[in-house]
GUFITI-142683 format. One line per 3 residues: their letters; for each residue x, y, z of C-alpha. Coordinates in nm, 4 decimals, decimal comma, always signed. Example, Ala and Ser with C-alpha at 12.3 -4.5 7.8 and 13.67 -1.06 7.14 Angstrom:
% residues 2
AS = +1,2300:-0,4500:+0,7800; +1,3670:-0,1060:+0,7140
//
This chain:
% residues 95
ATA = +1,1024:-0,5749:-0,6931; +0,9104:-0,3426:-0,4649; +1,0565:-0,0153:-0,3356
DQA = +0,9400:+0,2031:-0,0479; +0,7979:+0,5511:-0,0918; +0,5500:+0,6916:+0,1629
ANS = +0,4479:+0,3304:+0,2318; +0,7236:+0,1108:+0,3718; +0,7651:-0,2644:+0,3738
AND = +0,8174:-0,2771:+0,7499; +0,4656:-0,1503:+0,8249; +0,2478:-0,1258:+0,5136
YTT = +0,3146:-0,4117:+0,2704; +0,5319:-0,7206:+0,2219; +0,8445:-0,6769:+0,0085
KTG = +0,8331:-0,8695:-0,3167; +1,1194:-0,9696:-0,5473; +1,1431:-1,2334:-0,8150
TLT = +1,1345:-1,3125:-1,1833; +0,8399:-1,2885:-1,4222; +0,8462:-1,5410:-1,7048
FSP = +0,6354:-1,4841:-2,0151; +0,5581:-1,7877:-2,2271; +0,5013:-1,7413:-2,6016
GDQ = +0,1687:-1,5647:-2,6518; +0,1478:-1,4263:-2,2960; +0,0484:-1,0599:-2,2891
SQT = +0,0437:-1,0012:-1,9135; +0,1500:-1,1402:-1,5764; +0,0149:-1,0849:-1,2258
IVI = +0,2207:-0,9893:-0,9221; +0,0558:-1,0437:-0,5822; +0,1738:-0,8156:-0,3007
SIT = +0,0320:-0,8491:+0,0512; -0,0898:-0,5275:+0,2129; -0,0688:-0,4968:+0,5934
DTD = -0,4027:-0,4007:+0,7456; -0,3633:-0,1902:+1,0597; -0,6098:-0,0069:+1,2794
LVE = -0,4165:+0,3173:+1,2299; -0,5765:+0,6124:+1,0546; -0,3261:+0,7117:+0,7849
WDE = -0,3025:+0,9154:+0,4659; -0,2947:+0,7263:+0,1384; +0,0560:+0,5874:+0,0908
TFL = +0,2480:+0,4737:-0,2168; +0,5219:+0,2263:-0,3049; +0,6812:+0,1165:-0,6325
VNL = +0,6980:-0,2043:-0,8327; +1,0047:-0,2040:-1,0589; +1,0918:-0,4334:-1,3507
PGL = +1,4629:-0,3503:-1,3724; +1,6323:-0,6152:-1,5856; +1,4577:-0,7257:-1,9024
QTN = +1,6018:-1,0389:-2,0619; +1,4427:-1,1113:-2,3988; +1,6590:-1,4042:-2,5130
GRN = +1,6769:-1,2467:-2,8586; +1,3016:-1,2099:-2,9007; +1,1158:-0,8969:-3,0060
VVL = +0,9841:-0,7820:-2,6666; +0,8873:-0,4295:-2,5648; +0,7689:-0,3223:-2,2197
GDT = +0,5415:-0,0201:-2,2148; +0,6560:+0,0747:-1,8658; +0,9104:-0,0642:-1,6198
QAV = +0,7714:+0,0983:-1,3045; +0,4289:+0,1083:-1,1394; +0,3207:+0,3320:-0,8516
ITI = +0,0926:+0,1467:-0,6093; -0,1367:+0,3507:-0,3816; -0,2694:+0,2053:-0,0573
HDN = -0,6004:+0,3719:+0,0346; -0,6585:+0,3646:+0,4097; -0,9911:+0,2131:+0,5181
DQA = -0,9757:+0,3140:+0,8865; -1,1891:+0,5987:+1,0148; -1,1094:+0,8431:+1,2926
AIS = -1,3838:+0,8939:+1,5484; -1,4439:+1,1140:+1,8476; -1,7390:+1,1139:+2,0822
IND = -1,8521:+1,3510:+2,3540; -2,1141:+1,2435:+2,6039; -2,3524:+1,4984:+2,7556
TTI = -2,3338:+1,5404:+3,1294; -2,5326:+1,7230:+3,3928; -2,3850:+1,8666:+3,7101
NED = -2,5102:+2,0766:+3,9964; -2,3422:+2,4151:+3,9833; -2,2466:+2,3843:+4,3498
AGS = -2,0544:+2,0572:+4,2871; -1,7414:+2,2349:+4,1649; -1,6169:+2,0472:+3,8567
VS = -1,6983:+1,7667:+3,6178; -1,4688:+1,5216:+3,4428
//
């Protein structure tokens, strides 16, 4: 299951819950979590993936870690531009 930290499921990624099943001989599984791409310039944000309830069915199974921290690196860039302008000093002001 995912859990919010600085990133939240309402704006930054899609919540994920479910069960991972390892067949005999499996060493790893993949969890796919959709990231929401926005046009907002943001700091890097994190969320968690937790594996809370391990059921081994009597087998010799050891998990090295039951929690992963996922970091979303923002790919949007802030930009500012200033255009040069020329004005007659008797005109008063420029916008």
